[in-house]
N, C-alpha and C positions, 0 to 999 in steps of 0.2 A: 505492502498500498502508499502511496506518496504522502512525504510527511505536509503537501498543502497542494492545492487545488491549482490548475496551471493555468485555469481561468479567471476566477473572482479571486485567487489568495487564500483562502479561509481554511488554516491550519486544522487539519483532523489530530493530530495527538499533543490535546490541552496541557493535561498531567497526566501522571501516574494512573492506573483504574477509571480513567475517560469511559472504556468501551465496557465497562461493568451493566452499566445500566442498556446496554444495546443486548446483554444477556436476557435482559425478562421482557426485551421487545419481544426476541426470535421463539421467547417460549409462548409470545400470546400469539405471535402469528402461525406458529408449529401445532397445536392446539384443535385451532382451525384444518390444518391442510391434513392431519394424522385424521381425525374425525369424519370429516370428509371421504376421505379413500376406503375408511372402513366401515362407513355408508353405504359406498358402492359396494362393494363386496358382500354388506349381508345385504343389498337390496338383488345384488346377481343370485344371491345364494351359497354362498361361504360355511354355513351353519348358524350359530349364534354371532352375538354380538360380539363374544367375548372373543370369540377364532375370529373374527373380521378382524377385532382389536389386533391379534396375535400378528393376523398377515402383512394387518397394515403396517405393523412395527418392520417388519421387514422389508417393504416396499417405499417406506419414504427416505431411506438415503442418499438417493437422485436427487431429492428437492433439499437438501441440505444447505447445499451452496449459496444455493437462491437464499435461504432464510438466512443463511448468515450474512448475503452481501446488503440483503430490504432491512433488517433488523440495523443495519449500521446506519445506511444513507436515514431512516425513520428516525432512532434515536439523534442523530445530527441535525434533521431537522425540526424535533421536540425542544432542542437543546438549544437552537434557534429563536425559535417563535417564547421559550419562556425566558430567556437572556439573549438578546441580539448583544452580540460583538463587533467589532468595528472587524476590517481588516487589517 
């Protein structure tokens, strides 16, 4: 990851531990994705809802890089919304 945005100059690494909040965002984004996969599997007929969630745990890893990236994007936007900083 680059230390700052080449277009607007926003610094990404502001302080140690800055990205810890992005983990909560990743969780908030990941639970609906996991639930959607499990619901589709359940509707298709993979057994009970518990079995569908077990299968969904094995199907979610391809989505993790997207969740990782977009959780950081959402976290940066929330940070800018709450505490705007100059370049």
